[in-house]
FILUM-137334 format. One line per field, with one value per atom (N, C-alpha, C): residue number from 1; residue in one letter; atom name; x, y negated, z. Coordinates in pm, 1 decimal. Each point is the difference from the previous one (the first is absolute). Layout:
# FILUM-137334
n = (NUM	...)
res = (A	...)
atom = (CA	...)
px = (X	...)
py = (Y	...)
pz = (Z	...)
//
This chain:
# FILUM-137334
n = (1	1	1	2	2	2	3	3	3	4	4	4	5	5	5	6	6	6	7	7	7	8	8	8	9	9	9	10	10	10	11	11	11	12	12	12	13	13	13	14	14	14	15	15	15	16	16	16	17	17	17	18	18	18	19	19	19	20	20	20	21	21	21	22	22	22	23	23	23	24	24	24	25	25	25	26	26	26	27	27	27	28	28	28	29	29	29	30	30	30	31	31	31	32	32	32	33	33	33	34	34	34	35	35	35	36	36	36	37	37	37	38	38	38	39	39	39	40	40	40	41	41	41	42	42	42	43	43	43	44	44	44	45	45	45	46	46	46	47	47	47	48	48	48	49	49	49	50	50	50	51	51	51	52	52	52	53	53	53	54	54	54	55	55	55	56	56	56	57	57	57	58	58	58	59	59	59	60	60	60	61	61	61	62	62	62	63	63	63	64	64	64	65	65	65	66	66	66	67	67	67	68	68	68	69	69	69	70	70	70	71	71	71	72	72	72	73	73	73	74	74	74	75	75	75	76	76	76	77	77	77	78	78	78	79	79	79	80	80	80	81	81	81	82	82	82	83	83	83	84	84	84	85	85	85	86	86	86	87	87	87	88	88	88	89	89	89	90	90	90)
res = (X	X	X	X	X	X	X	X	X	X	X	X	X	X	X	X	X	X	X	X	X	X	X	X	X	X	X	X	X	X	X	X	X	X	X	X	X	X	X	X	X	X	X	X	X	X	X	X	X	X	X	X	X	X	X	X	X	X	X	X	X	X	X	X	X	X	X	X	X	X	X	X	X	X	X	X	X	X	X	X	X	X	X	X	X	X	X	X	X	X	X	X	X	X	X	X	X	X	X	X	X	X	X	X	X	X	X	X	X	X	X	X	X	X	X	X	X	X	X	X	X	X	X	X	X	X	X	X	X	X	X	X	X	X	X	X	X	X	X	X	X	X	X	X	X	X	X	X	X	X	X	X	X	X	X	X	X	X	X	X	X	X	X	X	X	X	X	X	X	X	X	X	X	X	X	X	X	X	X	X	X	X	X	X	X	X	X	X	X	X	X	X	X	X	X	X	X	X	X	X	X	X	X	X	X	X	X	X	X	X	X	X	X	X	X	X	X	X	X	X	X	X	X	X	X	X	X	X	X	X	X	X	X	X	X	X	X	X	X	X	X	X	X	X	X	X	X	X	X	X	X	X	X	X	X	X	X	X	X	X	X	X	X	X	X	X	X	X	X	X)
atom = (N	CA	C	N	CA	C	N	CA	C	N	CA	C	N	CA	C	N	CA	C	N	CA	C	N	CA	C	N	CA	C	N	CA	C	N	CA	C	N	CA	C	N	CA	C	N	CA	C	N	CA	C	N	CA	C	N	CA	C	N	CA	C	N	CA	C	N	CA	C	N	CA	C	N	CA	C	N	CA	C	N	CA	C	N	CA	C	N	CA	C	N	CA	C	N	CA	C	N	CA	C	N	CA	C	N	CA	C	N	CA	C	N	CA	C	N	CA	C	N	CA	C	N	CA	C	N	CA	C	N	CA	C	N	CA	C	N	CA	C	N	CA	C	N	CA	C	N	CA	C	N	CA	C	N	CA	C	N	CA	C	N	CA	C	N	CA	C	N	CA	C	N	CA	C	N	CA	C	N	CA	C	N	CA	C	N	CA	C	N	CA	C	N	CA	C	N	CA	C	N	CA	C	N	CA	C	N	CA	C	N	CA	C	N	CA	C	N	CA	C	N	CA	C	N	CA	C	N	CA	C	N	CA	C	N	CA	C	N	CA	C	N	CA	C	N	CA	C	N	CA	C	N	CA	C	N	CA	C	N	CA	C	N	CA	C	N	CA	C	N	CA	C	N	CA	C	N	CA	C	N	CA	C	N	CA	C	N	CA	C	N	CA	C	N	CA	C	N	CA	C	N	CA	C	N	CA	C	N	CA	C	N	CA	C)
px = (965.4	61.4	55.6	56.6	54.5	-110.1	-113.8	-111.8	-49.1	-7.0	-43.9	94.8	129.6	97.1	-8.9	-28.1	-15.5	-124.0	-109.8	-121.8	25.2	65.7	25.7	94.1	104.0	94.2	-64.8	-82.6	-66.1	-107.4	-63.7	-96.9	70.0	120.1	78.8	35.4	29.3	26.3	-121.8	-116.2	-124.0	-22.1	27.4	-17.4	102.7	117.9	98.9	-48.9	-64.2	-58.8	-110.5	-76.3	-107.7	56.8	112.2	60.8	45.4	47.9	40.7	-120.7	-112.5	-119.1	-80.3	23.1	-80.3	37.0	112.0	37.5	-103.2	-70.5	-109.6	-128.1	-99.5	-126.1	-84.4	5.7	-69.8	-81.8	-125.7	-82.2	-19.0	11.8	-20.1	102.7	112.3	100.6	64.1	18.0	58.2	-85.7	-129.3	-90.7	1.5	11.0	5.0	128.0	113.4	127.1	-0.3	-47.7	-7.2	-99.6	-107.4	-97.2	59.8	77.4	66.5	101.3	70.2	98.1	-67.3	-106.9	-70.5	-67.5	-57.4	-65.0	99.9	120.4	101.0	50.3	-13.2	46.3	-103.1	-122.0	-105.3	19.7	7.9	12.3	-135.3	-8.3	-112.0	61.1	-33.9	62.0	-89.6	55.6	-65.9	70.7	-63.6	58.5	124.1	118.5	122.1	76.6	-48.3	71.3	-55.8	81.1	-48.8	7.0	-107.7	-8.9	-9.3	80.8	-1.0	-121.1	-117.3	-123.9	-9.9	43.4	-4.3	90.7	117.5	91.2	-57.5	-69.0	-63.9	-109.4	-71.3	-100.5	68.2	113.8	75.8	43.5	48.2	41.0	-117.9	-115.2	-119.4	-38.1	5.5	-35.3	100.8	125.8	103.9	8.5	-82.4	6.0	-78.1	-66.1	-73.2	99.9	-26.9	98.7	12.8	-104.3	3.6	-5.9	74.8	0.5	98.4	-44.8	87.5	90.8	123.9	100.4	20.4	10.7	13.5	131.6	107.9	130.9	0.1	-57.4	-4.0	-85.0	-108.6	-86.4	66.4	77.4	73.0	104.7	72.9	101.8	-64.4	-112.5	-68.9	-47.2	-51.6	-47.4	116.3	112.8	115.2	61.7	1.1	46.8	-92.9	-128.0	-94.7	20.0	34.1	27.0	125.7	100.1	120.1	-35.8	-86.0	-45.2	-77.3	-81.1	-72.5	96.6	104.3	97.8	72.6	42.2	69.6	-93.4	-124.9	-96.6	-26.6	0.9	-23.9	119.9	120.3	119.3	18.4	-23.1	22.5	-127.7)
py = (65.1	92.1	122.5	-23.9	109.6	97.3	-54.1	84.3	84.8	-61.8	73.8	115.4	-24.7	105.9	109.4	-38.5	99.1	85.7	-63.4	75.3	99.1	-46.2	86.9	113.5	-30.4	103.0	105.2	-43.5	97.7	77.5	-62.5	72.9	107.4	-30.3	101.0	114.3	-31.2	104.1	87.5	-61.3	77.4	89.1	-50.9	81.7	112.8	-21.8	107.8	112.7	-36.5	101.5	73.5	-73.1	60.8	94.8	-39.0	85.5	132.0	-4.4	122.0	90.3	-60.5	78.6	38.7	-63.1	28.5	134.9	56.2	131.8	104.7	-26.7	87.8	-48.7	82.8	-37.4	-78.8	-131.1	-86.8	-100.8	-13.0	-100.3	-119.1	-117.2	-126.9	-27.5	70.0	-28.1	-136.6	-36.9	-131.4	-112.8	10.3	-102.0	-2.9	116.9	5.5	-64.3	27.8	-56.2	-151.2	-48.0	-145.7	-62.0	70.0	-49.5	-11.6	99.1	-8.1	-114.0	-18.5	-109.1	-136.3	-18.9	-128.4	-21.2	103.8	-10.8	-39.4	54.3	-31.8	-143.1	-62.2	-137.8	-102.4	41.7	-95.2	-54.9	-131.5	-58.7	-46.4	-10.8	-65.4	-114.9	-121.1	-117.1	-51.9	3.0	-53.7	-129.4	-112.3	-132.4	-4.1	2.5	-4.6	131.4	96.6	125.0	109.8	50.2	110.6	132.7	74.3	129.4	108.0	106.4	104.1	91.7	-55.6	76.1	112.0	-27.7	102.0	117.9	-27.6	107.5	83.2	-64.4	74.6	92.7	-46.4	85.9	118.2	-26.0	109.1	103.0	-45.9	94.0	83.3	-63.3	72.9	104.5	-37.4	93.7	114.1	-27.5	102.8	87.6	-25.5	78.6	131.9	23.5	124.9	115.5	109.6	109.1	77.1	14.2	80.7	-86.7	-107.0	-91.1	50.4	4.7	44.8	-114.0	32.8	-94.7	-114.7	36.9	-98.3	-77.1	67.2	-63.7	-111.1	23.9	-100.3	-119.8	25.4	-108.3	-80.1	66.7	-71.3	-91.7	48.2	-83.1	-121.8	19.0	-112.6	-101.3	46.1	-94.4	-71.3	67.4	-67.4	-101.7	30.2	-99.3	-121.5	23.0	-111.0	-81.3	66.6	-70.7	-85.6	47.9	-81.1	-125.9	12.9	-117.6	-95.1	55.2	-83.5	-79.3	65.3	-67.7	-110.4	29.5	-101.9	-115.5	29.4	-107.1	-83.1	61.9	-73.1	-88.8	45.8	-76.6	-117.8	22.3	-107.4	-64.7)
pz = (-699.6	-92.8	72.7	117.6	78.5	42.4	39.4	42.1	-117.9	-117.7	-118.2	-30.5	6.4	-25.3	105.2	123.9	105.6	-23.8	-38.7	-31.7	-112.8	-105.4	-114.7	38.6	77.4	41.9	87.5	91.9	86.6	-73.9	-96.7	-81.3	-83.5	-46.9	-71.1	94.7	125.8	99.0	22.9	6.7	16.5	-121.1	-118.4	-119.9	-6.8	57.5	6.2	90.7	110.1	87.5	-74.9	-77.6	-78.4	-105.2	-61.2	-102.0	60.8	123.6	67.9	26.5	34.2	32.9	-123.1	-112.8	-119.5	-60.6	42.4	-50.5	39.5	106.1	40.6	-68.3	-4.1	-63.6	99.9	-9.6	94.5	-79.6	35.4	-66.5	93.8	-53.5	69.9	109.1	2.9	101.5	-22.7	-124.8	-30.2	52.6	-16.9	51.6	152.6	61.4	145.9	52.7	-64.7	44.9	-16.0	-113.2	-20.2	97.8	30.8	97.5	139.3	43.5	129.8	2.0	-109.9	-10.9	13.3	-75.7	3.4	135.5	56.8	130.1	108.2	-6.4	101.6	-11.3	-116.5	-15.0	46.0	28.1	35.6	141.7	11.6	133.5	53.1	127.9	66.5	77.3	-37.2	62.9	112.5	118.4	117.1	34.6	-33.3	7.4	-88.6	51.1	-81.0	2.9	75.4	19.1	-91.8	-93.7	-84.0	76.2	-4.2	67.2	-108.0	10.0	-105.4	9.9	-22.3	14.2	-103.2	-122.4	-104.4	31.3	57.2	36.6	114.2	91.1	108.7	-53.8	-100.7	-63.7	-68.8	-64.3	-62.8	102.7	114.7	104.4	48.4	10.5	40.0	-104.6	-127.7	-106.2	-11.5	32.9	-9.4	124.1	99.8	122.6	-9.7	-111.5	-19.0	-8.3	68.2	2.2	-132.0	-74.8	-122.3	-125.9	-3.5	-113.6	-106.0	-125.0	-108.6	-43.3	-31.1	-47.9	98.8	125.1	106.4	-9.8	-37.3	-8.5	-104.5	-116.7	-105.3	42.2	68.5	45.5	111.2	86.3	104.4	-60.8	-100.3	-64.9	-64.8	-66.0	-64.1	103.3	112.9	101.0	68.9	21.0	60.7	-95.9	-128.9	-96.7	-2.7	11.6	9.1	126.5	110.1	124.8	-11.6	-73.3	-23.3	-77.2	-99.0	-75.0	91.2	90.3	95.1	87.8	50.0	85.8	-76.0	-124.3	-80.0	-29.6	-28.8	-27.8	126.5	115.8	124.1	36.2	-33.6	34.0	-94.3	-127.6	-98.2	-30.9)
//
C-alpha cells in the first residue's frame, strides 16, 4: 500500500511539472515526461542486486546538449529514480 501511495504521489509530482510546462505550446510533452518517469523506475536484476538500468538510460538520453524541456524531463527521471530506490529497499 505504501508503494502504491508513493507511485501516485510521485506521478502527481510529474503531472505538476507537466502543468508548469503546458503553458507553452508543446505537443506530446506529457507522454515524454511519463515515459522518462517509467523508464527511470525500470530495474535490471542481476541475481539479487537491482541495478538502475532505466535511470542510466535516462541519463544518457538527457546528456544531449540541445534537448528541449530538459529540466522537466530531469525532474521526471529523478522522481522515477526515487521510486526505484524505494522499491529496491522495500
